[in-house]
N, C-alpha and C positions, 0 to 999 in steps of 0.2 A: 503492498499499499504504500504509494507514495506524499510523501507531507507537501499539504499545500496552504500556502499561506496565501491568507484575507487581510487585505490595509484595511485597516479604521476609517469608518464613515465619516466624512468632515461635519462636527456638533450641529453647524449651521443646516446642516440637513436632514436630520433626523425627526423621524417620526413616531408618533405614536404606533406605527405600522411595524418598524423596525422591532418592538417589544410584542409583538402578537405571530400566532401560529392559529390557524384553524384547520382540524381535520382528524385529530387523534381519535375524536368520537367515529370513526368510519373503519365498523371490522372491514382485514385483509382478506384473503384469499391464504386458505391454508391446504389447496389442492396439490401439493408438492410430497416430495420423497419425505421429509423430514415434517410434515404438517405444523409447520410455523411459519409463520411471516412476521417480520421485523420493520417497522415504520420507525424511522430514525429523522430527529429533529435538530440538525447541527446549526452553524452559522451562514451555512449556504440558504437557507430558508427560513431562519429568523436570524437577523442583519449582531444584533442584540449580545445573542451567546457569544461571539467574538472575542477573544482574549479574555473569556468568564469561565474557561477550562470545566465548561458544562455542555454534555450532550443528554437530550428526552430521548426516550422510544415506546412506541406502542409494540407490545410482543404480542399476536395470536396464533391461539395453540389448537389444531384439530383436537377434536376428542378422543378417546380412547390410545393415549400415545404421543401425543404432539410434541416433538424433541428439541430445543434448544442444546445443538450438540457440546462438546465439553470443549470450550474455548477459554481466553484470555484477554487481558487487557493489561499490556502492559506498564503503561502509565496512567491508568485511574481505576479508581474503586468504583465498584456497580452496586447503589440501591433498589433493591426489588421491593414494588408492591403487588399486592393479589386486587384487582377487584372483582374478580368473577370466576368461580371453579376452585379447583385443588391442585397444587403442583408439589412437587417435590423435587428441590433444590439442594444445591450444595458443592461444595469447593474441596480440594483437596491440596493441602496444602504441601512446600517442595522440600528438596531435602533435608534431613536425614531422613525424615519419620512417614512421610506422605502419608498426613492423617487425614482424614475424611471428616468433615463438618454438613451435616445433611439436616431440614428436617419437612414435613409435607404441612404446606401453607396454606390457609384457605381466605376469602375474603378480608381485609385490612390487617395482613398479616406482612413485616415487613423483613427483608432480609439482606443484609448487609457482605457481598464476597469482597476482602480485601485486594488492593491491586496487587498484578500479574501472578492470582490463583487461579490455577484452571477450574472451570467451573458451569454449571449446567443445570438443567430443570426439563421436567417429563409430567404432564399433562395426565394425571392419575385418575380424572374424571370420563364419567359418559358424558361429559357436553364440553363446551367452547372455553378454552379457558384465555383469560384477557390479565394480562398486566402492565405494569407500567415502570420503566428503569430509568435511573439517573447515572451518568457515568459522572463522576468528580472527582 
């Protein structure tokens, strides 16, 4: 993944729209191999996120096993909040012990994945799962 530098907007040209994004209420298509779809909100679509070190995302999971497979964010921690459904979420620590920290989360639950840890989420429910995450 290439590093993309965004220049700061001239403060004289900033409007309320630079602080606003609409569309995270829209359910995404999960009919793919993993049964998951991530809608990411970055500074590309919400300019005032630039230089704030924040990324937001909506993640939709298919029923009965939609999977956000093991992955890592080497420069960010992740906060996951469940809005609808039941998710099995966890992360594995690095050397030397490779400990698994995991929980079954329900609506209103929040789980933090420390930066650099390999982490995952799996929909355990028979219905669609919806979570929001924030990378910081």
